[in-house]
C-alpha positions, 0 to 999 in steps of 0.5 A: 947281369948286364941285362939288369944293369940296362933295365935299371938305367932305363928305369932311372932315364925314364923316371927322369924324363917324367919329372923333367916333363912336369912343369907348370902350365903356361898361364892364359890370363895375367894372374890366378890368385889361389883361394879355398873358398869355391864360392869365390873361385873363377876357372879362368886358366883355359875354359871348360870343355864341351862333351866331345859328342856335343861338338858340331862343325860351328864350334870351330867355324867363324866368318867375317875376316874378309870385312875391314876393320874400322881405322878411324881412331887415333893410331889408325889400325884396327885388330879383328881377333879370332881367338877361344872366345870367338872359336870355342874350338880353339881351346887347348889348341894353342893358337889364334889369328888376327886381321890387322887393317891399317889406315894411310900411315896408321900404325899398330903402336908398340905392344907385347903379348906376354903369352904368344909368339907372332907370325904376320903375313902382309896381303896388301901395302906396305908395312914397316915392322920391328921388334926390339930385344929384352935388355942385353948384359951391356944394357943396350936393346937391339932393334930388328926392323924389316920393310915388308910388302905384299906376301912377305912374312915376319915373326915377332918372338913372345913377349917382345915390344913390336910395332907395325907402321903402314908407310904408304897412302894407300890402306894396308892389311896384314894376317897373323897367327899366334901361338896362344888360344889367349895371347894377351896385349899390352900396349906400352904407351897405354899401359905406362901413361894411361893406367888406373890408377895412374902410375905416380908421375914422379916414377916416370919422371925420374924412369924417362928423365924428362921434365914432370910437365912432359909426363903430366902431358902424356898422361893426359892423352890416355 
């Protein structure tokens, strides 16, 4: 009798575990609109897999991360991404790598990665880094910030706004791992002030509590 009861409990637990383990897969793009017409369908949540028998070492390899990125731009930084588009073997493995170059006083401006946590290590220079929490119950957003030197490591949790700023008068370099093969990037200023079509200026004027002329000026920058 006890054995039968034990087996019944075990069966219920196994069923509960299987139900709990069933969940929607994490998206690998901003959205995926359903369609019943295969002629208009596009497979984007991940990539098709090559027959394992046809895979080669080249599918898991890339080079060139020893070459500095071009930081001659408005923000003074350059991100070189190594994701599934560059290494096909990363498909389904949930990981990517980036090299970030910073000109003196260059910045990787406030941005988010909607699909990946980031762990960053400084290999050259000094960086002022930080991230901001989501809205708290009292309406506040807490800033976590740190000055990093060569060899220091910092983590930016998935989806949270974060930044890196080169505080030195010499170039800086960092490498970062991200927990997605396609982590995505939303640069806050570009998205808010440079979207196509632009966000209605009245919306932004109200949201930022500034004069409309300020919003018009900011939108012209992007």
